[in-house]
Biopython code that builds the backbone (N, CA, C, O; Angstrom):
import numpy as np
from Bio.PDB.StructureBuilder import StructureBuilder

atoms = [
    (1, "MET", "N", (0.783, -1.171, 0.044)),
    (1, "MET", "CA", (-0.089, -0.073, -0.040)),
    (1, "MET", "C", (1.021, 1.143, -0.067)),
    (1, "MET", "O", (1.166, 1.778, 0.977)),
    (2, "SER", "N", (1.702, 1.444, -1.064)),
    (2, "SER", "CA", (2.537, 2.513, -1.012)),
    (2, "SER", "C", (1.821, 3.712, -1.649)),
    (2, "SER", "O", (2.327, 4.829, -1.537)),
    (3, "ALA", "N", (0.766, 3.552, -2.257)),
    (3, "ALA", "CA", (-0.027, 4.877, -2.877)),
    (3, "ALA", "C", (-0.744, 5.556, -1.876)),
    (3, "ALA", "O", (-1.360, 4.937, -1.008)),
    (4, "LYS", "N", (-0.707, 6.932, -1.942)),
    (4, "LYS", "CA", (-1.360, 7.674, -0.939)),
    (4, "LYS", "C", (-2.723, 8.017, -1.569)),
    (4, "LYS", "O", (-2.828, 8.343, -2.751)),
    (5, "ARG", "N", (-3.866, 7.919, -0.631)),
    (5, "ARG", "CA", (-5.091, 8.378, -1.247)),
    (5, "ARG", "C", (-5.408, 9.726, -0.685)),
    (5, "ARG", "O", (-5.242, 10.029, 0.496)),
    (6, "LYS", "N", (-5.948, 10.635, -1.759)),
    (6, "LYS", "CA", (-6.261, 12.013, -1.554)),
    (6, "LYS", "C", (-7.523, 12.119, -0.632)),
    (6, "LYS", "O", (-8.494, 11.419, -0.917)),
    (7, "THR", "N", (-7.565, 12.842, 0.316)),
    (7, "THR", "CA", (-8.664, 12.869, 1.185)),
    (7, "THR", "C", (-8.812, 14.427, 1.510)),
    (7, "THR", "O", (-7.883, 15.233, 1.563)),
    (8, "LEU", "N", (-10.279, 14.707, 1.733)),
    (8, "LEU", "CA", (-10.752, 15.983, 1.986)),
    (8, "LEU", "C", (-10.098, 16.461, 3.572)),
    (8, "LEU", "O", (-9.860, 15.603, 4.421)),
    (9, "GLN", "N", (-9.902, 17.649, 3.774)),
    (9, "GLN", "CA", (-9.316, 18.077, 5.208)),
    (9, "GLN", "C", (-10.456, 17.722, 6.136)),
    (9, "GLN", "O", (-11.601, 18.075, 5.853)),
    (10, "GLY", "N", (-10.194, 17.059, 7.202)),
    (10, "GLY", "CA", (-11.179, 16.517, 8.214)),
    (10, "GLY", "C", (-11.689, 15.193, 7.913)),
    (10, "GLY", "O", (-12.494, 14.679, 8.688)),
    (11, "HIS", "N", (-11.331, 14.629, 6.939)),
    (11, "HIS", "CA", (-11.689, 13.291, 6.393)),
    (11, "HIS", "C", (-10.560, 12.189, 6.484)),
    (11, "HIS", "O", (-9.552, 12.217, 5.779)),
    (12, "VAL", "N", (-10.799, 11.332, 7.310)),
    (12, "VAL", "CA", (-9.626, 10.286, 7.208)),
    (12, "VAL", "C", (-10.423, 9.020, 7.009)),
    (12, "VAL", "O", (-11.414, 8.769, 7.694)),
    (13, "GLU", "N", (-9.977, 8.245, 6.074)),
    (13, "GLU", "CA", (-10.423, 6.884, 5.790)),
    (13, "GLU", "C", (-9.528, 5.732, 6.422)),
    (13, "GLU", "O", (-8.308, 5.672, 6.270)),
    (14, "ILE", "N", (-10.246, 4.875, 7.111)),
    (14, "ILE", "CA", (-9.473, 3.716, 7.821)),
    (14, "ILE", "C", (-9.693, 2.505, 6.966)),
    (14, "ILE", "O", (-10.753, 1.881, 6.931)),
    (15, "PRO", "N", (-8.508, 2.190, 6.212)),
    (15, "PRO", "CA", (-8.625, 1.021, 5.288)),
    (15, "PRO", "C", (-8.748, -0.204, 5.922)),
    (15, "PRO", "O", (-8.203, -0.409, 7.006)),
    (16, "GLY", "N", (-9.506, -1.152, 5.268)),
    (16, "GLY", "CA", (-9.685, -2.617, 5.896)),
    (16, "GLY", "C", (-10.938, -2.658, 6.587)),
    (16, "GLY", "O", (-11.626, -3.671, 6.453)),
    (17, "VAL", "N", (-11.401, -1.581, 7.408)),
    (17, "VAL", "CA", (-12.550, -1.662, 8.143)),
    (17, "VAL", "C", (-13.648, -0.820, 7.994)),
    (17, "VAL", "O", (-13.418, 0.388, 8.042)),
    (18, "CYS", "N", (-14.679, -1.158, 7.840)),
    (18, "CYS", "CA", (-16.016, -0.427, 7.392)),
    (18, "CYS", "C", (-16.113, 0.845, 8.306)),
    (18, "CYS", "O", (-16.106, 1.916, 7.701)),
    (19, "PHE", "N", (-16.198, 0.883, 9.602)),
    (19, "PHE", "CA", (-16.193, 1.944, 10.511)),
    (19, "PHE", "C", (-17.340, 2.979, 10.228)),
    (19, "PHE", "O", (-17.146, 4.186, 10.376)),
    (20, "ILE", "N", (-18.494, 2.485, 9.831)),
    (20, "ILE", "CA", (-19.537, 3.438, 9.540)),
    (20, "ILE", "C", (-20.203, 3.558, 11.136)),
    (20, "ILE", "O", (-20.257, 2.590, 11.896)),
    (21, "ARG", "N", (-20.667, 4.854, 11.463)),
    (21, "ARG", "CA", (-21.144, 5.048, 12.797)),
    (21, "ARG", "C", (-22.559, 4.698, 12.871)),
    (21, "ARG", "O", (-23.222, 5.043, 11.893)),
    (22, "GLN", "N", (-23.210, 4.051, 13.872)),
    (22, "GLN", "CA", (-24.455, 3.655, 14.144)),
    (22, "GLN", "C", (-25.285, 4.937, 13.996)),
    (22, "GLN", "O", (-24.757, 5.980, 14.382)),
    (23, "PRO", "N", (-26.516, 4.982, 13.483)),
    (23, "PRO", "CA", (-27.375, 6.231, 13.369)),
    (23, "PRO", "C", (-27.698, 6.453, 15.076)),
    (23, "PRO", "O", (-27.815, 5.527, 15.878)),
    (24, "GLU", "N", (-27.795, 7.740, 15.357)),
    (24, "GLU", "CA", (-28.114, 8.160, 16.671)),
    (24, "GLU", "C", (-27.465, 7.355, 17.712)),
    (24, "GLU", "O", (-28.034, 7.053, 18.761)),
    (25, "GLY", "N", (-26.327, 7.027, 17.425)),
    (25, "GLY", "CA", (-25.365, 6.242, 18.519)),
    (25, "GLY", "C", (-23.944, 6.637, 18.109)),
    (25, "GLY", "O", (-23.631, 7.362, 17.164)),
    (26, "VAL", "N", (-23.024, 5.942, 19.117)),
    (26, "VAL", "CA", (-21.569, 6.027, 19.083)),
    (26, "VAL", "C", (-20.841, 4.933, 18.530)),
    (26, "VAL", "O", (-19.663, 5.100, 18.213)),
    (27, "LEU", "N", (-21.474, 3.697, 18.359)),
    (27, "LEU", "CA", (-20.855, 2.538, 17.968)),
    (27, "LEU", "C", (-20.514, 2.758, 16.421)),
    (27, "LEU", "O", (-21.196, 3.442, 15.658)),
    (28, "ARG", "N", (-19.396, 2.097, 16.100)),
    (28, "ARG", "CA", (-18.968, 1.950, 14.668)),
    (28, "ARG", "C", (-18.939, 0.471, 14.163)),
    (28, "ARG", "O", (-18.838, -0.466, 14.955)),
    (29, "CYS", "N", (-19.025, 0.316, 12.919)),
    (29, "CYS", "CA", (-19.068, -1.053, 12.376)),
    (29, "CYS", "C", (-17.674, -1.612, 12.492)),
    (29, "CYS", "O", (-16.693, -0.916, 12.230)),
    (30, "THR", "N", (-17.580, -2.886, 12.892)),
    (30, "THR", "CA", (-16.295, -3.498, 12.985)),
    (30, "THR", "C", (-16.010, -4.514, 11.889)),
    (30, "THR", "O", (-14.961, -5.157, 11.856)),
    (31, "LEU", "N", (-17.049, -4.639, 10.936)),
    (31, "LEU", "CA", (-16.762, -5.522, 9.690)),
    (31, "LEU", "C", (-15.791, -5.129, 8.762)),
    (31, "LEU", "O", (-15.492, -3.936, 8.766)),
    (32, "SER", "N", (-15.211, -5.908, 7.932)),
    (32, "SER", "CA", (-14.320, -5.474, 6.885)),
    (32, "SER", "C", (-14.977, -4.495, 5.809)),
    (32, "SER", "O", (-16.168, -4.540, 5.501)),
    (33, "ALA", "N", (-14.105, -3.662, 5.314)),
    (33, "ALA", "CA", (-14.605, -2.697, 4.402)),
    (33, "ALA", "C", (-15.208, -3.263, 3.017)),
    (33, "ALA", "O", (-14.630, -4.138, 2.372)),
    (34, "GLY", "N", (-16.379, -2.700, 2.640)),
    (34, "GLY", "CA", (-16.938, -3.336, 1.434)),
    (34, "GLY", "C", (-17.904, -4.599, 1.982)),
    (34, "GLY", "O", (-18.362, -5.362, 1.132)),
    (35, "HIS", "N", (-18.103, -4.740, 2.894)),
    (35, "HIS", "CA", (-19.149, -5.957, 3.499)),
    (35, "HIS", "C", (-20.494, -5.639, 2.819)),
    (35, "HIS", "O", (-20.820, -4.539, 2.374)),
    (36, "TYR", "N", (-21.264, -6.831, 2.806)),
    (36, "TYR", "CA", (-22.869, -6.577, 2.327)),
    (36, "TYR", "C", (-23.594, -6.785, 3.627)),
    (36, "TYR", "O", (-23.041, -7.263, 4.618)),
    (37, "GLY", "N", (-24.836, -6.413, 3.590)),
    (37, "GLY", "CA", (-25.841, -6.537, 4.429)),
    (37, "GLY", "C", (-25.631, -5.509, 5.530)),
    (37, "GLY", "O", (-25.146, -4.424, 5.210)),
    (38, "GLU", "N", (-25.975, -5.768, 6.893)),
    (38, "GLU", "CA", (-26.098, -5.006, 7.862)),
    (38, "GLU", "C", (-24.897, -4.606, 8.489)),
    (38, "GLU", "O", (-23.966, -5.399, 8.349)),
    (39, "HIS", "N", (-24.658, -3.502, 9.196)),
    (39, "HIS", "CA", (-23.479, -3.241, 9.775)),
    (39, "HIS", "C", (-23.431, -3.949, 11.232)),
    (39, "HIS", "O", (-24.483, -4.345, 11.733)),
    (40, "ARG", "N", (-22.382, -4.079, 11.802)),
    (40, "ARG", "CA", (-22.116, -4.868, 13.029)),
    (40, "ARG", "C", (-21.002, -4.232, 14.003)),
    (40, "ARG", "O", (-19.900, -3.873, 13.590)),
    (41, "HIS", "N", (-21.391, -4.141, 15.265)),
    (41, "HIS", "CA", (-20.105, -3.846, 16.176)),
    (41, "HIS", "C", (-20.163, -5.049, 17.116)),
    (41, "HIS", "O", (-21.121, -5.260, 17.860)),
    (42, "PHE", "N", (-19.140, -5.779, 17.040)),
    (42, "PHE", "CA", (-19.014, -7.173, 17.710)),
    (42, "PHE", "C", (-18.618, -6.963, 19.293)),
    (42, "PHE", "O", (-18.694, -7.907, 20.079)),
    (43, "TYR", "N", (-18.232, -5.780, 19.660)),
    (43, "TYR", "CA", (-17.653, -5.814, 20.891)),
    (43, "TYR", "C", (-18.698, -4.940, 21.948)),
    (43, "TYR", "O", (-18.285, -4.324, 22.930)),
    (44, "SER", "N", (-20.139, -5.021, 21.532)),
    (44, "SER", "CA", (-21.133, -4.485, 22.347)),
    (44, "SER", "C", (-22.093, -5.485, 22.503)),
    (44, "SER", "O", (-21.916, -6.636, 22.103)),
    (45, "GLY", "N", (-23.242, -5.041, 23.147)),
    (45, "GLY", "CA", (-24.216, -5.976, 23.666)),
    (45, "GLY", "C", (-24.163, -6.854, 24.853)),
    (45, "GLY", "O", (-23.207, -6.831, 25.628)),
    (46, "GLU", "N", (-25.168, -7.615, 24.997)),
    (46, "GLU", "CA", (-25.299, -8.340, 26.286)),
    (46, "GLU", "C", (-24.218, -9.503, 26.266)),
    (46, "GLU", "O", (-23.972, -10.179, 25.268)),
    (47, "LEU", "N", (-23.585, -9.649, 27.549)),
    (47, "LEU", "CA", (-22.623, -10.816, 27.744)),
    (47, "LEU", "C", (-23.374, -12.227, 27.925)),
    (47, "LEU", "O", (-24.197, -12.423, 28.819)),
    (48, "ARG", "N", (-23.070, -12.997, 27.160)),
    (48, "ARG", "CA", (-23.695, -14.458, 26.890)),
    (48, "ARG", "C", (-22.496, -15.421, 26.981)),
    (48, "ARG", "O", (-21.573, -15.403, 26.167)),
    (49, "ASN", "N", (-22.579, -16.301, 28.076)),
    (49, "ASN", "CA", (-21.653, -17.382, 28.015)),
    (49, "ASN", "C", (-20.183, -16.986, 27.823)),
    (49, "ASN", "O", (-19.416, -17.790, 27.294)),
    (50, "GLY", "N", (-19.762, -15.790, 28.226)),
    (50, "GLY", "CA", (-18.620, -15.209, 28.229)),
    (50, "GLY", "C", (-18.187, -14.447, 26.869)),
    (50, "GLY", "O", (-17.031, -14.087, 26.645)),
    (51, "ALA", "N", (-19.233, -14.260, 26.030)),
    (51, "ALA", "CA", (-18.923, -13.624, 24.715)),
    (51, "ALA", "C", (-19.972, -12.394, 24.551)),
    (51, "ALA", "O", (-21.094, -12.540, 25.036)),
    (52, "ARG", "N", (-19.666, -11.283, 23.937)),
    (52, "ARG", "CA", (-20.659, -10.311, 23.510)),
    (52, "ARG", "C", (-21.462, -10.619, 22.401)),
    (52, "ARG", "O", (-20.884, -10.980, 21.375)),
    (53, "GLY", "N", (-22.680, -10.546, 22.414)),
    (53, "GLY", "CA", (-23.518, -10.824, 21.211)),
    (53, "GLY", "C", (-23.490, -9.791, 20.096)),
    (53, "GLY", "O", (-23.916, -10.107, 18.985)),
    (54, "GLY", "N", (-22.975, -8.483, 20.348)),
    (54, "GLY", "CA", (-22.728, -7.603, 19.383)),
    (54, "GLY", "C", (-24.144, -6.774, 19.071)),
    (54, "GLY", "O", (-25.228, -7.074, 19.572)),
    (55, "THR", "N", (-23.956, -5.861, 18.303)),
    (55, "THR", "CA", (-25.098, -4.810, 17.902)),
    (55, "THR", "C", (-25.206, -4.681, 16.468)),
    (55, "THR", "O", (-24.140, -4.597, 15.858)),
    (56, "SER", "N", (-26.207, -4.652, 15.853)),
    (56, "SER", "CA", (-26.355, -4.417, 14.412)),
    (56, "SER", "C", (-27.328, -3.504, 14.008)),
    (56, "SER", "O", (-28.283, -3.272, 14.749)),
    (57, "TRP", "N", (-27.192, -2.887, 12.787)),
    (57, "TRP", "CA", (-28.094, -1.773, 12.239)),
    (57, "TRP", "C", (-28.083, -1.839, 10.812)),
    (57, "TRP", "O", (-27.042, -2.256, 10.305)),
    (58, "PRO", "N", (-29.114, -1.484, 9.991)),
    (58, "PRO", "CA", (-29.187, -1.504, 8.716)),
    (58, "PRO", "C", (-28.353, -0.492, 7.900)),
    (58, "PRO", "O", (-27.944, 0.528, 8.454)),
    (59, "ARG", "N", (-28.111, -0.721, 6.709)),
    (59, "ARG", "CA", (-27.311, 0.208, 5.886)),
    (59, "ARG", "C", (-28.174, 1.162, 5.547)),
    (59, "ARG", "O", (-29.392, 1.008, 5.445)),
    (60, "GLN", "N", (-27.348, 2.515, 5.302)),
    (60, "GLN", "CA", (-28.301, 3.745, 4.943)),
    (60, "GLN", "C", (-27.559, 4.197, 3.569)),
    (60, "GLN", "O", (-26.345, 4.042, 3.437)),
    (61, "PRO", "N", (-28.214, 4.656, 2.756)),
    (61, "PRO", "CA", (-27.752, 5.346, 1.371)),
    (61, "PRO", "C", (-26.747, 6.536, 1.678)),
    (61, "PRO", "O", (-26.945, 7.402, 2.531)),
    (62, "GLY", "N", (-25.724, 6.451, 0.915)),
    (62, "GLY", "CA", (-24.636, 7.618, 1.246)),
    (62, "GLY", "C", (-23.938, 7.576, 2.399)),
    (62, "GLY", "O", (-23.495, 8.637, 2.838)),
    (63, "GLU", "N", (-23.719, 6.407, 3.074)),
    (63, "GLU", "CA", (-22.804, 6.469, 4.137)),
    (63, "GLU", "C", (-21.454, 6.710, 3.885)),
    (63, "GLU", "O", (-20.923, 6.262, 2.869)),
    (64, "THR", "N", (-20.701, 7.527, 4.901)),
    (64, "THR", "CA", (-19.323, 7.404, 4.724)),
    (64, "THR", "C", (-18.721, 7.246, 6.116)),
    (64, "THR", "O", (-19.411, 7.428, 7.118)),
    (65, "GLN", "N", (-17.429, 6.906, 6.179)),
    (65, "GLN", "CA", (-16.522, 6.744, 7.408)),
    (65, "GLN", "C", (-16.458, 8.209, 8.182)),
    (65, "GLN", "O", (-16.282, 8.189, 9.400)),
    (66, "ALA", "N", (-16.570, 9.230, 7.634)),
    (66, "ALA", "CA", (-16.242, 10.412, 8.200)),
    (66, "ALA", "C", (-17.557, 11.069, 8.923)),
    (66, "ALA", "O", (-17.436, 12.069, 9.631)),
    (67, "ASP", "N", (-18.690, 10.503, 8.717)),
    (67, "ASP", "CA", (-19.993, 10.941, 9.340)),
    (67, "ASP", "C", (-19.784, 11.082, 10.943)),
    (67, "ASP", "O", (-20.722, 11.431, 11.660)),
]
sb = StructureBuilder()
sb.init_structure("model")
sb.init_model(0)
sb.init_chain("A")
sb.init_seg("    ")
for serial, (resi, resn, name, xyz) in enumerate(atoms, 1):
    if name == "N":
        sb.init_residue(resn, " ", resi, " ")
    sb.init_atom(name, np.array(xyz, "f"), 0.0, 1.0, " ", f" {name:<3s}", serial, name[0])
structure = sb.get_structure()
């Protein structure tokens, strides 16, 4: 990854991670960039059998990491 991406001032793209913010929340998607279907944050939710269940939310048109 030697090529630099041009970004607008105040916009930082995190390569390899979706990182879209949950609407009306503070969680961000922890799935890989370019995934299909709902967004998901695996490190939240209720603790069950020693693991977190995660939180998911639907995709919205026009989403960007910088929102």
